[in-house]
C-alpha positions as a printed Julia matrix, in Angstrom:
425×3 Matrix{Float64}:
 66.08   72.53   60.31
 66.14   71.26   56.77
 69.5    71.17   55.09
 68.29   72.3    51.62
 65.54   74.22   49.81
 62.39   72.46   48.54
 62.01   74.98   45.68
 63.4    73.51   42.42
 62.48   75.85   39.57
 63.79   75.47   36.03
 67.33   76.58   35.56
 67.65   80.29   35.09
 67.55   81.26   31.42
 65.59   78.17   30.25
 63.12   79.19   27.51
 60.09   77.62   25.75
 60.51   76.54   22.09
 57.58   78.72   21.03
 58.04   78.05   17.29
 58.0    74.29   17.77
 54.95   74.37   20.06
 52.97   76.63   17.68
 54.0    74.52   14.68
 52.66   71.35   16.29
 49.42   73.06   17.27
 49.02   74.45   13.74
 49.3    70.97   12.27
 46.15   70.09   14.18
 44.45   73.37   13.22
 45.33   72.76    9.55
 43.57   69.4     9.26
 40.33   70.86    7.77
 42.43   72.53    5.02
 44.27   69.27    4.39
 40.91   67.55    3.92
 39.83   70.24    1.42
 43.1    69.88   -0.52
 42.53   66.14   -0.62
 39.06   66.71   -2.06
 40.48   69.17   -4.62
 43.06   66.59   -5.7
 40.3    64.01   -6.22
 38.24   66.58   -8.14
 41.2    67.41  -10.41
 41.59   63.72  -11.22
 37.87   63.52  -12.06
 38.04   66.51  -14.42
 41.15   65.09  -16.08
 39.45   61.7   -16.43
 36.3    63.26  -17.89
 38.47   65.12  -20.4
 40.22   61.86  -21.29
 36.89   60.11  -21.85
 35.56   63.05  -23.86
 38.63   62.93  -26.1
 38.15   59.2   -26.75
 34.46   59.82  -27.42
 35.32   62.5   -29.99
 37.85   60.22  -31.69
 35.17   57.54  -31.87
 32.78   60.02  -33.49
 35.36   61.02  -36.11
 35.81   57.34  -37.02
 32.02   56.91  -37.12
 31.57   59.96  -39.37
 34.3    58.68  -41.68
 32.53   55.33  -41.91
 29.13   56.89  -42.59
 30.63   59.14  -45.27
 31.56   56.19  -47.5
 29.7    56.38  -50.8
 30.49   55.31  -54.34
 32.32   57.86  -56.46
 30.28   58.88  -59.52
 32.55   59.94  -62.34
 31.51   61.6   -65.6
 33.74   61.94  -68.64
 33.51   63.47  -72.12
 35.63   62.42  -75.06
 35.7    66.08  -76.13
 35.6    68.35  -73.05
 36.36   71.39  -75.23
 32.92   70.9   -76.8
 30.92   69.28  -73.98
 31.6    69.25  -70.28
 29.59   66.96  -68.0
 29.44   66.56  -64.23
 27.5    63.97  -62.26
 25.87   63.87  -58.84
 25.39   60.81  -56.64
 21.93   60.18  -58.11
 23.28   59.62  -61.65
 23.14   56.07  -63.0
 26.1    54.51  -64.8
 25.59   54.78  -68.55
 27.13   55.82  -71.88
 25.73   58.33  -74.39
 26.59   59.58  -77.85
 26.33   63.36  -77.89
 26.36   65.84  -80.8
 26.03   69.65  -80.71
 24.53   71.4   -83.75
 24.51   74.89  -82.23
 25.23   76.59  -78.92
 22.92   79.1   -77.29
 23.84   82.76  -77.91
 22.51   86.1   -76.77
 20.97   88.67  -79.11
 23.16   91.74  -79.62
 21.69   94.86  -81.28
 23.85   97.92  -81.95
 22.3   101.34  -82.66
 24.56  103.92  -84.33
 24.05  107.64  -85.02
 24.35  109.25  -81.57
 26.44  112.4   -81.22
 27.13  112.03  -77.49
 26.8   109.63  -74.6
 24.09  111.82  -73.17
 22.07  111.58  -76.35
 22.33  107.76  -76.32
 21.39  107.62  -72.65
 18.38  109.89  -73.17
 17.17  107.87  -76.14
 17.35  104.64  -74.14
 15.46  106.17  -71.22
 12.8   107.98  -73.22
 12.41  106.28  -76.61
 13.37  102.59  -76.23
 10.52  100.11  -75.67
 10.16   99.05  -72.03
 10.64   95.42  -73.07
 14.09   96.32  -74.38
 15.01   98.09  -71.14
 13.83   95.08  -69.14
 15.47   92.37  -71.26
 18.77   93.94  -72.37
 21.95   95.3   -70.8
 23.13   98.58  -72.35
 26.67   99.73  -73.11
 27.62  102.97  -74.9
 30.65  102.75  -77.21
 32.59  105.66  -78.75
 33.12  104.57  -82.36
 34.93  107.79  -83.34
 35.08  111.36  -82.02
 31.48  112.54  -81.83
 30.12  109.17  -82.99
 28.58  106.88  -80.38
 26.95  103.44  -80.58
 24.41  102.05  -78.12
 25.03   98.32  -77.69
 22.13   96.27  -76.33
 22.78   92.67  -75.29
 20.05   90.31  -74.12
 20.32   89.38  -70.47
 19.62   85.71  -71.2
 20.67   83.49  -74.06
 18.38   81.75  -76.52
 15.43   82.82  -78.58
 13.26   83.33  -75.53
 15.66   85.99  -74.29
 15.46   88.0   -77.54
 13.91   91.48  -77.74
 12.55   93.72  -80.56
 12.94   97.44  -81.22
  9.79   97.45  -83.35
  9.36  100.62  -85.39
 11.0   102.93  -82.89
 13.84  103.77  -85.29
 11.56  104.61  -88.19
 11.93  108.23  -89.32
 15.17  108.71  -87.41
 18.79  108.92  -88.51
 19.64  105.98  -86.23
 20.76  102.7   -87.78
 20.75   99.29  -86.14
 22.56   96.02  -86.75
 21.67   92.77  -85.07
 23.27   89.46  -84.12
 20.33   87.14  -83.67
 19.89   84.94  -80.61
 20.09   81.19  -81.07
 19.04   78.21  -79.01
 21.34   75.33  -78.18
 20.54   72.39  -80.45
 21.96   68.97  -79.67
 21.18   65.28  -79.86
 21.69   62.39  -77.45
 21.72   58.97  -79.06
 19.88   60.48  -82.04
 17.15   62.18  -80.0
 17.15   65.96  -80.64
 16.78   68.66  -77.97
 16.8    72.45  -77.78
 17.52   74.62  -74.77
 17.75   78.36  -74.29
 21.06   78.09  -72.46
 24.24   76.04  -72.72
 24.24   74.85  -69.12
 21.35   72.59  -68.15
 20.42   69.8   -65.71
 16.95   68.8   -66.9
 17.78   66.3   -69.64
 19.26   63.34  -67.74
 18.75   63.04  -63.95
 21.93   63.63  -61.96
 23.89   65.08  -64.9
 24.83   68.68  -65.65
 25.89   69.52  -69.21
 27.79   72.58  -70.33
 27.96   73.06  -74.12
 31.1    74.81  -75.29
 31.17   74.44  -79.08
 29.57   72.8   -82.1
 30.87   69.27  -82.63
 32.17   67.89  -85.9
 31.97   64.27  -84.74
 29.98   62.35  -82.13
 31.17   62.83  -78.52
 31.09   59.9   -76.08
 29.8    60.74  -72.61
 30.33   58.07  -69.93
 29.0    57.84  -66.37
 30.66   55.3   -64.08
 30.32   54.32  -60.44
 33.44   53.41  -58.5
 32.74   51.7   -55.2
 35.0    52.53  -52.29
 36.72   49.81  -50.27
 35.3    50.35  -46.77
 37.52   47.82  -44.97
 40.09   50.31  -43.64
 37.45   52.67  -42.26
 35.45   49.83  -40.67
 38.6    48.55  -38.99
 39.48   52.07  -37.76
 35.94   52.44  -36.41
 36.23   49.17  -34.45
 39.59   50.23  -33.01
 38.25   53.64  -31.98
 35.33   52.01  -30.19
 37.59   49.47  -28.46
 39.86   52.29  -27.3
 36.83   54.14  -25.92
 35.58   51.0   -24.17
 39.02   50.31  -22.65
 39.19   53.86  -21.28
 35.67   53.54  -19.89
 36.5    50.29  -18.1
 39.66   51.79  -16.63
 37.91   54.93  -15.39
 34.94   53.06  -13.87
 36.82   50.07  -12.42
 35.34   48.82   -9.14
 37.67   47.88   -6.28
 37.45   47.82   -2.49
 40.87   49.46   -2.47
 40.23   53.15   -3.14
 43.67   53.5    -4.67
 42.81   50.89   -7.29
 39.28   52.15   -7.93
 38.53   54.02  -11.16
 38.41   57.81  -10.86
 34.87   57.88  -12.3
 33.52   54.75  -10.64
 29.72   55.13  -10.26
 29.77   58.48  -12.09
 26.33   58.7   -13.69
 27.37   60.91  -16.61
 29.98   58.55  -18.02
 27.7    55.57  -17.39
 24.9    57.29  -19.33
 27.22   58.26  -22.18
 28.52   54.73  -22.61
 25.02   53.29  -22.43
 23.89   55.59  -25.26
 26.87   54.54  -27.38
 26.09   50.86  -26.8
 22.41   51.36  -27.59
 23.36   53.11  -30.83
 25.65   50.27  -31.89
 22.99   47.66  -31.25
 20.21   49.57  -33.05
 19.34   48.47  -36.63
 21.47   50.0   -39.37
 19.71   52.21  -41.92
 20.73   53.64  -45.25
 21.98   57.2   -45.59
 18.46   58.66  -45.55
 17.37   56.7   -42.48
 15.39   54.06  -44.35
 15.53   50.41  -43.25
 17.99   48.09  -44.98
 16.78   44.96  -46.72
 18.13   41.81  -45.08
 20.45   41.93  -42.1
 20.53   45.25  -40.27
 22.93   44.63  -37.39
 26.67   45.37  -37.41
 27.43   41.98  -38.95
 26.12   43.53  -42.19
 29.42   45.46  -42.34
 31.59   42.69  -40.89
 31.54   43.69  -37.2
 30.68   41.56  -34.18
 30.98   41.92  -30.41
 33.42   39.82  -28.41
 32.53   38.5   -24.95
 34.26   41.48  -23.34
 32.22   43.94  -25.37
 34.95   44.81  -27.87
 34.29   44.95  -31.61
 35.99   42.63  -34.08
 36.13   43.29  -37.81
 35.8    40.13  -39.89
 34.92   40.91  -43.53
 33.9    37.29  -44.14
 30.75   37.6   -42.04
 29.52   40.39  -44.32
 29.7    38.11  -47.37
 31.85   38.81  -50.4
 33.86   42.01  -50.81
 31.26   43.08  -53.35
 28.47   42.58  -50.81
 30.33   44.69  -48.25
 30.95   47.51  -50.71
 27.36   47.34  -51.99
 26.02   48.01  -48.49
 27.5    51.49  -48.71
 25.97   52.31  -52.12
 23.13   54.21  -50.47
 25.2    55.12  -47.41
 24.66   53.87  -43.87
 23.67   55.43  -40.57
 24.42   53.82  -37.23
 22.11   54.29  -34.27
 19.55   56.27  -36.25
 16.24   56.99  -34.5
 13.59   58.25  -36.9
 11.42   59.75  -34.14
 14.09   62.3   -33.25
 15.88   62.22  -36.64
 19.31   61.73  -35.06
 21.96   59.04  -35.33
 24.74   57.99  -32.97
 27.19   60.57  -34.29
 24.75   63.37  -33.58
 24.15   62.02  -30.08
 27.89   62.05  -29.4
 28.05   65.66  -30.63
 25.33   66.53  -28.13
 27.14   64.72  -25.31
 30.47   66.46  -25.94
 29.12   69.84  -27.02
 28.44   72.94  -24.94
 26.08   72.09  -22.05
 26.18   68.45  -23.17
 26.29   65.5   -20.83
 30.09   65.4   -20.41
 30.76   69.14  -20.49
 27.98   69.76  -17.96
 29.51   67.16  -15.64
 32.91   68.86  -15.95
 31.32   72.25  -15.26
 29.63   70.85  -12.15
 32.98   69.52  -10.92
 34.61   72.91  -11.5
 31.81   74.52   -9.47
 32.64   72.14   -6.61
 36.27   73.22   -6.9
 35.32   76.89   -6.71
 33.33   76.23   -3.56
 36.16   74.23   -1.99
 38.73   76.88   -2.86
 36.52   79.6    -1.37
 36.22   77.59    1.84
 39.98   76.96    1.82
 40.74   80.69    1.55
 38.52   81.44    4.55
 40.14   78.68    6.59
 43.63   79.84    5.65
 42.79   83.38    6.78
 41.45   81.99   10.05
 44.53   79.76   10.37
 46.83   82.77    9.99
 44.98   84.64   12.76
 45.14   81.54   14.97
 48.89   81.21   14.37
 49.44   84.86   15.26
 47.35   84.47   18.42
 49.09   81.3    19.58
 52.52   82.77   18.85
 51.68   85.84   20.94
 50.2    83.76   23.79
 53.1    81.33   24.0
 55.64   84.14   23.69
 53.96   85.86   26.66
 53.94   82.56   28.58
 57.62   82.11   27.79
 58.39   85.59   29.12
 56.35   84.92   32.27
 58.11   81.62   32.91
 61.45   83.33   32.4
 60.58   85.96   35.02
 59.32   83.29   37.43
 62.51   81.31   36.88
 64.61   84.38   37.67
 62.54   85.13   40.82
 62.82   81.5    41.93
 66.59   81.59   41.52
 66.8    84.81   43.55
 64.65   83.32   46.35
 66.76   80.18   46.43
 69.92   82.22   46.77
 68.45   84.27   49.63
 67.13   81.18   51.41
 70.45   79.41   51.1
 72.18   82.46   52.63
 69.78   82.47   55.61
 70.26   78.76   56.19
 74.02   79.11   56.05
 73.94   81.92   58.69
 72.05   79.64   61.09
 74.7    76.91   61.05
């Protein structure tokens, strides 16, 4: 007879580590969620990188707009602004004039006295005044004394052409009228005489607006000058903004077999297209501010810019000629990357790229859509994962209870068997 039992169950009271077992199983079950979170992290980096590129692109556009806004300052001056004011537009040519004012334009004012009430004056104007007077004059009723009212009629426009006539309408009435006659502005420029029906006019010298204030007692000197801006600082800022954009582009699109070293937007078609359009704009012929071709050189060297081997821009004023030549280029303004067929320049293209539903914003929106889809999938998986965890916890808890009962039964059987064997000795 054997001397011992062959049954060797686990020691009574030994339990499964249910939490540890379920935790290890859940790590495996969670792998699809981990992959989604990894994709979300990559997507976040892409959106951040697109925003970074968009910001650099906008800064480049601001520098470009500042450069294209350079124009000479046209200044107009009067030696007697209390008598003659003058303003100039960009189209005015530098010059000097001798100006004299013999008379300023005035409005006719006719006053009709003899009314006993405001109502009487109003009725007379409505029913007795010539229609031409009603059309050409503004009316005001004045109370000269108690029960004495005056109808004041003032021409709506100055000068003789704005005058009006009462005709014989007052004949046979007790009404009396007094009149301040209208006058035209009379003036001379370098001895040439002119008349105008108003004191403010733009039709004498192109690009100049005159406003006559008073009759002059001595000749007034009017000067128009053009002050060219120094474009060097803005050209240099433009080159730096482009170089900053290019550096960011290279960083974000860097190619490398090591994924950790690869640019976040490597092979991204939107950023590649945006940079290509910028480069095409910079290499297109320069035009003047209205889009017309420039005489002579029309590449960026015209304003002292050239490309380095790495694609960066260098500003070297000497390649544009003298400082006067550089400033003269901006006399009629410049436009960079202008395409006459679509009437847009590089700045406008950048606005389209960065604007609503533009190239960059659309790419960012598409990436956010991917994130929404991934997050929706993640929520479903997390709900499923929770149910799986609850199921596994319940199953392994039941298994633990079963094993505990089997262990207790095994211990009881061993004790009984040992007692039987000991009785047989």
